[in-house]
N, CA, C and O atoms as a MOPAC input file, in Angstrom:
PM7 MOZYME 1SCF
protein

 N      0.70400 1    -1.29800 1     0.36700 1
 C      0.06800 1     0.00200 1    -0.10000 1
 C      0.92500 1     1.40200 1    -0.03800 1
 O      2.15300 1     1.48400 1    -0.08200 1
 N      0.17700 1     2.26600 1     0.05300 1
 C      0.69000 1     3.88400 1    -0.43700 1
 C      1.17400 1     4.32900 1     0.98200 1
 O      1.01000 1     3.50800 1     1.88400 1
 N      1.75000 1     5.53100 1     1.28700 1
 C      2.02100 1     6.41200 1     2.10600 1
 C      0.99200 1     6.85800 1     2.49900 1
 O      0.32900 1     7.28900 1     1.55600 1
 N      0.36900 1     7.00900 1     3.73900 1
 C     -0.52700 1     7.70200 1     4.15700 1
 C     -0.12000 1     9.04600 1     5.04500 1
 O      0.62200 1     8.97400 1     6.02500 1
 N     -0.68400 1    10.22300 1     4.58800 1
 C     -0.39500 1    11.76000 1     4.91100 1
 C     -1.66600 1    12.13500 1     5.45600 1
 O     -2.65200 1    11.60300 1     4.94600 1
 N     -1.84000 1    12.98100 1     6.43100 1
 C     -2.95000 1    13.79000 1     6.83600 1
 C     -3.02500 1    15.24500 1     6.10100 1
 O     -2.13800 1    15.88000 1     5.53100 1
 N     -4.63300 1    15.59400 1     6.35600 1
 C     -4.93300 1    16.66300 1     5.59000 1
 C     -3.59700 1    17.64500 1     5.12300 1
 O     -3.22100 1    18.01500 1     4.01100 1
 N     -2.97000 1    17.93100 1     6.74700 1
 C     -1.84400 1    19.21400 1     6.96400 1
 C     -1.03900 1    19.09000 1     6.00700 1
 O     -0.76800 1    19.87500 1     5.09900 1
 N     -0.42000 1    17.42600 1     6.38100 1
 C      0.61800 1    17.34300 1     5.25600 1
 C      0.35000 1    17.30100 1     3.88300 1
 O      1.20400 1    17.83200 1     3.17200 1
 N     -0.59200 1    16.82000 1     3.35000 1
 C     -1.13200 1    17.00200 1     1.74200 1
 C     -1.31600 1    18.46100 1     1.54300 1
 O     -1.13900 1    18.78300 1     0.36800 1
 N     -1.62500 1    19.46200 1     2.36000 1
 C     -1.51900 1    20.68800 1     1.98500 1
 C     -0.10600 1    20.87300 1     1.78200 1
 O      0.37200 1    21.05200 1     0.66200 1
 N      0.63300 1    20.82900 1     2.93600 1
 C      1.89600 1    21.35700 1     2.78900 1
 C      2.71300 1    20.89200 1     1.00800 1
 O      3.28100 1    21.52200 1     0.11600 1
 N      2.39700 1    19.73800 1     1.20700 1
 C      2.88300 1    19.03800 1    -0.28000 1
 C      2.78200 1    19.88900 1    -1.73000 1
 O      3.59300 1    20.38200 1    -2.51300 1
 N      0.88400 1    19.74200 1    -1.60600 1
 C      0.33100 1    20.29700 1    -3.04900 1
 C      0.22900 1    21.91100 1    -2.90400 1
 O     -0.11700 1    22.58400 1    -3.87500 1
 N      0.55300 1    22.52500 1    -1.61800 1
 C      0.58400 1    23.76900 1    -1.72400 1
 C     -1.11500 1    24.49200 1    -2.06300 1
 O     -1.35000 1    25.52400 1    -2.69300 1
 N     -2.10400 1    23.55800 1    -1.41500 1
 C     -3.38700 1    24.18800 1    -1.22900 1
 C     -3.54600 1    24.62000 1     0.62300 1
 O     -2.84200 1    24.39300 1     1.60700 1
 N     -4.50400 1    25.14200 1     0.45500 1
 C     -4.87500 1    25.74800 1     2.08800 1
 C     -5.66100 1    23.97200 1     2.43300 1
 O     -6.04200 1    23.19200 1     1.56000 1
 N     -5.70100 1    23.79300 1     3.64200 1
 C     -6.44200 1    22.72200 1     4.02200 1
 C     -8.05900 1    22.36400 1     3.90900 1
 O     -8.64600 1    21.38100 1     3.45600 1
 N     -8.60100 1    23.82200 1     4.63400 1
 C     -9.67400 1    23.96800 1     4.38300 1
 C    -10.24600 1    23.72800 1     2.45500 1
 O    -11.33400 1    23.25700 1     2.12500 1
 N     -9.60500 1    24.01000 1     1.88800 1
 C     -9.74600 1    24.08300 1     0.54700 1
 C     -9.87300 1    22.33000 1    -0.18000 1
 O    -10.47400 1    21.81900 1    -1.12500 1
 N     -9.18000 1    21.98700 1     0.61000 1
 C     -8.89600 1    20.50300 1     0.29700 1
 C    -10.39400 1    19.74500 1     0.78700 1
 O    -11.13000 1    19.06100 1     0.07500 1
 N    -10.57700 1    20.10700 1     2.23800 1
 C    -11.57700 1    19.48100 1     2.61900 1
 C    -12.92200 1    20.26200 1     1.95000 1
 O    -13.91300 1    19.60400 1     1.63300 1
 N    -12.87200 1    21.45000 1     1.80000 1
 C    -14.12200 1    21.67800 1     1.32500 1
 C    -14.55500 1    21.56300 1    -0.21000 1
 O    -15.70900 1    21.40100 1    -0.60700 1
 N    -13.28800 1    21.69000 1    -1.07700 1
 C    -13.59000 1    21.53500 1    -2.57600 1
 C    -13.22700 1    20.16900 1    -3.28600 1
 O    -13.88800 1    19.61600 1    -4.16400 1
 N    -11.98500 1    19.72100 1    -2.69900 1
 C    -11.51900 1    18.72100 1    -3.52900 1
 C    -11.84100 1    17.16000 1    -2.85000 1
 O    -11.77100 1    16.07700 1    -3.43100 1
 N    -12.10200 1    17.34900 1    -1.85400 1
 C    -12.96600 1    16.09500 1    -1.03200 1
 C    -14.23900 1    15.92700 1    -1.75500 1
 O    -15.15600 1    16.72400 1    -1.94800 1
 N    -14.04300 1    14.44900 1    -2.18100 1
 C    -15.46100 1    13.78400 1    -2.87700 1
 C    -15.91600 1    14.24800 1    -4.34500 1
 O    -16.96400 1    13.93500 1    -4.91000 1
 N    -14.68800 1    15.22200 1    -4.92300 1
 C    -14.87400 1    15.90300 1    -6.16100 1
 C    -13.95500 1    15.17600 1    -7.25800 1
 O    -14.16500 1    14.47700 1    -8.25000 1
 N    -12.45600 1    15.85700 1    -6.36400 1
 C    -11.28100 1    15.08500 1    -7.28700 1
 C    -11.02600 1    14.32600 1    -6.46500 1
 O    -10.25500 1    13.56400 1    -7.04700 1
 N    -11.13700 1    13.96500 1    -5.43800 1
 C    -10.25600 1    12.64100 1    -4.37300 1
 C    -11.51700 1    12.24800 1    -3.82700 1
 O    -12.44300 1    12.87800 1    -3.31600 1
 N    -11.24000 1    10.65100 1    -4.15100 1
 C    -12.31400 1     9.98500 1    -3.89400 1
 C    -11.89300 1     8.82000 1    -2.96100 1
 O    -10.94800 1     8.03800 1    -3.06600 1
 N    -12.87500 1     8.92900 1    -2.00500 1
 C    -12.74700 1     7.87100 1    -0.93500 1
 C    -12.80100 1     6.15300 1    -1.54900 1
 O    -13.60100 1     5.52700 1    -2.24500 1
 N    -11.43400 1     5.81000 1    -0.84100 1
 C    -11.21800 1     4.56600 1    -1.40700 1
 C    -10.19100 1     4.29100 1    -2.22300 1
 O     -9.73600 1     3.14700 1    -2.24400 1
 N     -9.52600 1     5.55700 1    -3.23200 1
 C     -9.05600 1     5.70400 1    -4.04700 1
 C     -7.97100 1     6.78800 1    -3.71300 1
 O     -6.80100 1     6.48700 1    -3.95000 1
 N     -8.21600 1     7.86200 1    -3.25200 1
 C     -7.22600 1     8.87900 1    -2.82400 1
 C     -7.31000 1     8.99700 1    -1.39300 1
 O     -6.41900 1     9.66700 1    -0.87100 1
 N     -7.93600 1     8.63800 1    -0.85900 1
 C     -8.29000 1     8.58800 1     0.85200 1
 C     -8.74600 1     7.51000 1     1.59400 1
 O     -9.44700 1     6.68200 1     1.01100 1
 N     -8.43800 1     7.33400 1     2.97500 1
 C     -9.39100 1     6.41800 1     3.41000 1
 C     -9.64600 1     7.03800 1     5.13800 1
 O     -8.98400 1     7.75300 1     5.89100 1
 N    -11.19700 1     6.19400 1     5.25200 1
 C    -11.36300 1     6.81100 1     6.81700 1
 C    -10.81900 1     5.78600 1     7.74600 1
 O    -11.70600 1     4.94400 1     7.88600 1
 N     -9.71200 1     5.44600 1     8.48600 1
 C     -9.14800 1     4.29000 1     9.10800 1
 C    -10.43200 1     4.22000 1     9.98000 1
 O    -11.07000 1     5.22800 1    10.28200 1
 N    -10.81300 1     2.79200 1    10.41600 1
 C    -11.42600 1     2.69700 1    11.28400 1
 C    -13.02100 1     2.97300 1    11.08300 1
 O    -13.74900 1     2.55900 1    11.98500 1
 N    -13.59600 1     3.60600 1    10.03000 1
 C    -14.77800 1     4.33700 1     9.94400 1
 C    -14.62300 1     5.32600 1    10.55500 1
 O    -15.48300 1     6.18000 1    10.33800 1
 N    -13.70600 1     5.63300 1    11.39400 1
 C    -13.73500 1     7.42600 1    12.30400 1
 C    -13.69000 1     8.46000 1    10.96400 1
 O    -13.54200 1     8.14900 1     9.78200 1
 N    -13.86400 1     9.76100 1    11.55000 1
 C    -13.77300 1    11.30900 1    10.80700 1
 C    -12.62900 1    11.23100 1    10.53000 1
 O    -12.31900 1    11.99200 1     9.61400 1
 N    -11.55700 1    10.42800 1    11.05700 1
 C    -10.10600 1    11.07100 1    10.69000 1
 C     -9.88600 1    10.71100 1     9.10100 1
 O     -9.98200 1     9.52900 1     8.77200 1
 N     -9.58000 1    11.75000 1     8.07100 1
 C     -8.95000 1    11.05000 1     7.15600 1
 C     -7.65500 1    10.93900 1     6.63400 1
 O     -7.05900 1    12.01100 1     6.74600 1
 N     -6.99800 1    10.06700 1     6.11400 1
 C     -5.72100 1     9.86900 1     5.61100 1
 C     -5.51400 1     9.67500 1     3.97900 1
 O     -6.20400 1     8.86000 1     3.36600 1
 N     -4.71200 1    10.32400 1     3.45500 1
 C     -4.97800 1    10.37400 1     2.02700 1
 C     -3.64600 1     9.56300 1     1.65600 1
 O     -2.62200 1     9.47500 1     2.33400 1
 N     -3.87900 1     9.08000 1     0.59900 1
 C     -3.10100 1     7.89700 1     0.09900 1
 C     -1.97200 1     8.75000 1    -1.28500 1
 O     -2.36300 1     8.91800 1    -2.44000 1
 N     -0.51300 1     9.19100 1    -0.73800 1
 C     -0.03300 1     9.91800 1    -1.29600 1
 C      0.37300 1     9.50600 1    -3.16300 1
 O      0.33600 1    10.38300 1    -4.02600 1
 N      0.71500 1     8.11700 1    -3.44900 1
 C      0.43000 1     7.83600 1    -4.53500 1
 C     -0.38400 1     8.52700 1    -5.44000 1
 O     -0.24200 1     9.20700 1    -6.45600 1
 N     -1.30600 1     8.10900 1    -4.70400 1
 C     -2.57600 1     8.06800 1    -5.58600 1
 C     -2.90600 1     9.63400 1    -5.84200 1
 O     -3.32900 1    10.04700 1    -6.92200 1
 N     -2.67600 1    10.40100 1    -4.78200 1
 C     -2.57600 1    11.82000 1    -5.15800 1
 C     -1.69500 1    12.48900 1    -6.47000 1
 O     -2.05900 1    13.24100 1    -7.37400 1
 N     -0.40900 1    11.88700 1    -6.16400 1
 C      0.79000 1    12.34800 1    -7.21400 1
 C      0.06800 1    11.60400 1    -8.59500 1
 O     -0.07000 1    12.23000 1    -9.64700 1
 N     -0.26300 1    10.51900 1    -8.46800 1
 C     -0.37600 1     9.71400 1    -9.92300 1
 C     -1.93500 1    10.85200 1   -10.52900 1
 O     -2.19000 1    11.06200 1   -11.71500 1
 N     -2.69600 1    11.37800 1    -9.40100 1
 C     -3.82100 1    12.02800 1   -10.24500 1
 C     -3.46100 1    13.32800 1   -10.46800 1
 O     -4.21100 1    13.98700 1   -11.18800 1
 N     -2.18500 1    14.00700 1    -9.87500 1
 C     -1.76600 1    15.50500 1   -10.53300 1
 C     -0.82300 1    15.29000 1   -11.87600 1
 O     -0.65700 1    16.13100 1   -12.75900 1
 N     -0.23300 1    13.93900 1   -11.82000 1
 C      0.28200 1    13.91400 1   -13.01100 1
 C     -0.38100 1    13.41500 1   -14.32600 1
 O     -0.02800 1    13.58300 1   -15.49400 1
 N     -1.43600 1    12.75600 1   -13.80300 1
 C     -2.60000 1    12.32100 1   -15.06000 1
 C     -3.39500 1    13.90400 1   -15.60500 1
 O     -3.57500 1    14.17700 1   -16.79200 1
 N     -3.70600 1    14.60800 1   -14.69400 1
 C     -4.39700 1    15.70600 1   -15.24600 1
 C     -3.38700 1    16.74700 1   -15.51800 1
 O     -3.90000 1    17.72000 1   -16.07100 1
 N     -2.23100 1    16.85100 1   -15.32900 1
 C     -0.66300 1    17.30800 1   -15.99800 1
 C     -0.89500 1    16.81400 1   -17.36800 1
 O     -1.38300 1    17.58700 1   -18.19200 1
 N     -0.63300 1    15.76300 1   -17.65300 1
 C     -0.72600 1    15.07900 1   -18.67100 1
 C     -1.89900 1    15.59700 1   -19.87900 1
 O     -1.72800 1    16.21600 1   -20.92900 1
 N     -3.10100 1    15.07400 1   -19.25600 1
 C     -4.35600 1    15.78300 1   -19.85700 1
 C     -4.47900 1    17.15000 1   -20.77900 1
 O     -5.03300 1    17.25700 1   -21.87300 1
 N     -3.93400 1    17.95900 1   -20.16100 1
 C     -3.73300 1    19.39200 1   -20.84500 1
 C     -2.58200 1    19.53200 1   -21.45000 1
 O     -2.18700 1    20.69800 1   -21.44400 1
 N     -1.76600 1    18.63700 1   -22.06900 1
 C     -0.35900 1    18.65700 1   -23.07500 1
 C     -1.77700 1    18.63300 1   -24.59300 1
 O     -2.84000 1    18.02900 1   -24.44900 1
 N     -1.49400 1    19.24000 1   -25.60800 1
 C     -2.38300 1    19.56900 1   -26.56900 1
 C     -1.73200 1    18.44100 1   -27.23000 1
 O     -0.74700 1    17.85800 1   -26.77600 1
 N     -2.35100 1    18.15000 1   -28.36500 1
 C     -2.11500 1    16.58400 1   -29.05500 1
 C     -2.58000 1    17.54500 1   -30.65700 1
 O     -3.60100 1    18.18200 1   -30.91600 1
 N     -1.40800 1    17.29800 1   -31.43100 1
 C     -1.69100 1    17.58700 1   -33.00800 1
 C     -2.01600 1    16.48200 1   -33.59000 1
 O     -1.27500 1    15.54100 1   -33.30700 1
 N     -3.16100 1    16.18400 1   -34.55500 1
 C     -3.41400 1    15.01100 1   -35.31000 1
 C     -2.19200 1    15.06600 1   -36.58400 1
 O     -1.68600 1    16.14100 1   -36.90800 1
 N     -1.96900 1    14.30000 1   -36.96800 1
 C     -1.07700 1    13.68700 1   -38.02500 1
 C     -1.86300 1    13.35300 1   -39.57800 1
 O     -2.89900 1    12.69200 1   -39.50700 1
 N     -1.52400 1    13.66900 1   -40.56400 1
 C     -2.17400 1    13.12900 1   -41.99200 1
 C     -1.91200 1    11.93700 1   -42.08300 1
 O     -2.81200 1    11.26100 1   -42.58100 1
 N     -1.08500 1    11.45800 1   -41.81100 1
 C     -1.12500 1     9.79100 1   -41.91600 1
 C     -1.26700 1     8.98700 1   -40.96500 1
 O     -1.06200 1     7.77300 1   -40.96100 1
 N     -1.72600 1     9.85000 1   -39.90400 1
 C     -2.16500 1     8.73000 1   -38.53600 1
 C     -1.30400 1     9.26000 1   -37.45100 1
 O     -0.31600 1     9.97500 1   -37.61700 1
 N     -1.74000 1     8.87000 1   -36.42100 1
 C     -0.89800 1     9.45100 1   -35.08100 1
 C     -0.97900 1    10.72100 1   -34.64700 1
 O     -1.86800 1    11.52200 1   -34.93800 1
 N      0.23800 1    10.96300 1   -33.73300 1
 C     -0.21400 1    12.54400 1   -33.53000 1
 C      1.23200 1    12.94500 1   -32.85900 1
 O      2.17200 1    12.17900 1   -32.64500 1
 N      1.16400 1    14.17900 1   -32.61800 1
 C      2.41800 1    14.87100 1   -31.89700 1
 C      1.74700 1    15.67700 1   -30.81300 1
 O      0.70200 1    16.32300 1   -30.88400 1
 N      2.80500 1    15.45300 1   -29.50000 1
 C      2.12200 1    16.53200 1   -28.33300 1
 C      2.52400 1    17.91100 1   -28.67700 1
 O      3.49900 1    17.93400 1   -29.42800 1
 N      2.12800 1    18.88400 1   -28.39800 1
 C      2.61000 1    20.00500 1   -29.11400 1
 C      3.00200 1    21.47600 1   -27.79300 1
 O      3.43600 1    22.55900 1   -28.18600 1

């Protein structure tokens, strides 16, 4: 499994306010069971750093423009 971090630690790593993470990103960008867990069914949230990091890289790669080529294939612009 991955490295578990608290909301405060995540806030420091991704440079977003902890309140913004809890109020805006939780359950819209970060999905329970994928990006975070609630250990022992409690209120405490632990984020899975590898899943968060992968999501950030994926979103970053999705924004790279793709230029289709006439002969097929594509290049990243």
